[in-house]
N, C-alpha and C positions, 0 to 999 in steps of 0.2 A: 625716434628709434632709428638706428643705423646698424643693421646686422646683416651678415651674409645669409643668403637663402640656403639653409642647411638641407641636405638631402633627406634627413630623417623626419623633418617636420615641414617639408616644403608646401604641402597642400594648405596647411594653416597659414603659412607665410604668404601664399598667393592671395588668400582671402583678405589678409591684412593689406596687401598691396592694392587690391582692387578697391577696398574701402577707402584708402587714402588717395586713390587716383581719380575718382569720379570728379569731373570738372565742375558740375553743378547738379542741383536737385532733379533736373530733368532726366538724368540717367537712372535706369532701373536694371537690376540684375535679373536676367531671365533664368539662367541656371549655370551651375558648374557641372562639368561632365568629364569623367576620367575615361580615357581611351582603353578599350579592352586589349588592343593589340600592341600598345606601347605605353611607356610611362609618361604620358602627356596629359596635362590638365587643360581642358578647353573651357572658356568662359564666354557666354553670350550676354551682351548688354544691349539695351534699347534706349534710344533718345530721339525725340522729334521724328518719329517714323522711320528711323534708320537702325539697322541691325549691325552691331559691332561684334566681331568675332576675334577672340584672342586665344593663343596657345602658349603654354609655358611648359618647358621640359629641359632636361639636361643634355639634349642633343638636337641637332638640326633636323629638319624634316622637309622634304619636297612635297608640298600639298597642292592639289588641283584647285583649291579654292583661292581665287585671285585676290579676294579682299581679307583673307585671314592674316592677322598680324601675329607673327611667331617670335617668341623671345627664348633664346637659349640661356638658361640660368647660369651657365658656366662663364658667361661674359659679364656677369654682374657681381662684383665682389661685395656690394652693399645693397640693401633693399631700397635705399633712397634713390639710387641710380635707376633701378627698375621702376620705381614709382614715377620718376621724372619722365622716362621714355613711354611708359604706359599712358600717362596723362597727356603727353604730347600727341600721341596717336589719337586719343579720344577727342582732343580739342580740334583736330583737323576736320573742317567742315565737309571735306570730300572723302573722309574715311567711312568705312562701313558700306552697307548696301541699303538703298532705299527700298522699303517694302511696299508692295501694291496690294490692292484689294484682291487681285487675282492670285497672288501668292497664298493668301488665306483661303480663298475658294479651293485652290488645289490641295492645300493641306487638309482641309475639311473633307474633300472628296476622298482622299486616301484614307483618312480616319474612318469614314463610313464604309468604304469598300472592303477594308480589312476586317470588318465585322462579319463579312461573308466567309464561308469556308468551302472550298478554297477561294481566295481573293481573285477576282477577274482581272486585276491589274498586275502586269508583269513587265520586267525589263530584260530584254535580250539583245545582245550585240549593240549596246548603247542606244536602244530604241524602246519606247514604251508601247505596250500592247494592252488593249482593253477588250475583253471578251473575244480574244483571238484576232482582233483587227488592230492595225496600226493606229495609235491615238491621233486625234486631230492636232494640227500644227500648233494651235494656241495652247492646248493642254500639254503637248510635248515640251514646249518652251518653258512653261511654268514648272513642270516636273523636273526638267533639266536644272533649272535654277535651284530648286529645293534640294536636289541630290548633290549638286556641286557645293552647296553650303551646309552639308551634313544635317539637313533637316529631314531627309529621307534616308532609308537604308534599303539595300537589296540583299536577299538571301542568295548566296553564291550558287548553290546547287539548283534551286528552283526558279530563281529570278523574281520571286515574290517581293513586292514593294510594300513597305510599311513605314510609319512615322518613327523617327529616332526620338530619343528622350528630349532632345532640344526642340524638335518639331512639335512634339506634344505640349511642351511647356510654352512655346511661343503662341500657340492657339489661345492660351489664357490671357494674352495681352492684346487681343483683337481690338477692344475699345480704346486702349491706350494709343494704338497706332491710328485708329479711326479719328481720334481727336486731333490728329495732325493733318487731317484732310477734310476739314469741315466744309469746304467748298465743293466737294465731290459727293453727290447724292447717293452714288452706288454703295457707299459705306453704310447707309441706313439699313441695308438688307444684310443682316447677320448671316453669313454662310452656314453657321453651325445649326441653324434651324431650317435650312433649306434641304430639299430632298436631293438624292443623287442625280435624279433627272434634271432638276433645276440647275445644279452645279455644272453638269455636263453642257447644258444650254449656255451658261455663262462662259464656259471655257471652250466653246466650239470654234 
């Protein structure tokens, strides 16, 4: 197939592109997510413990995520060229972001804290606060990573922090990532069955 990515059916076309672009069976699709603020389709992929994030749209975008690979569809007259460039990015061993145990611990902590009403976790002036106190440096760093990679979202008016759709979906791939770190015993302790107190201890 060698077709232009038409604007009227481009979401289906991108799914076709992703299906044809995966370099090997180690790659798994975490999720597709359409931006509410722009006509952009985001794709999260996982392979060998690394998260690959791609964005497809008909316009350029200045994003704060340094590892996000963005494709302006107006630059691709045929989908075979888009497949070529997508596959090239995914085959880059230095592409994407390496996921750590503490990323999952922080994701799980946010998931558990947001079950409280109101959540005790807030983001104000680019700083995270827990129960009114500045969060520990380690927790701060993990939350910064998650926010930068669109795995967390913040409500503009209240500063409340919660998991994005992508962050929620990624939690389901915990053991897939853990299998890439068989020599690290910390992965044996699944954060999703840990208490918030234990997670805060890990992230202190």
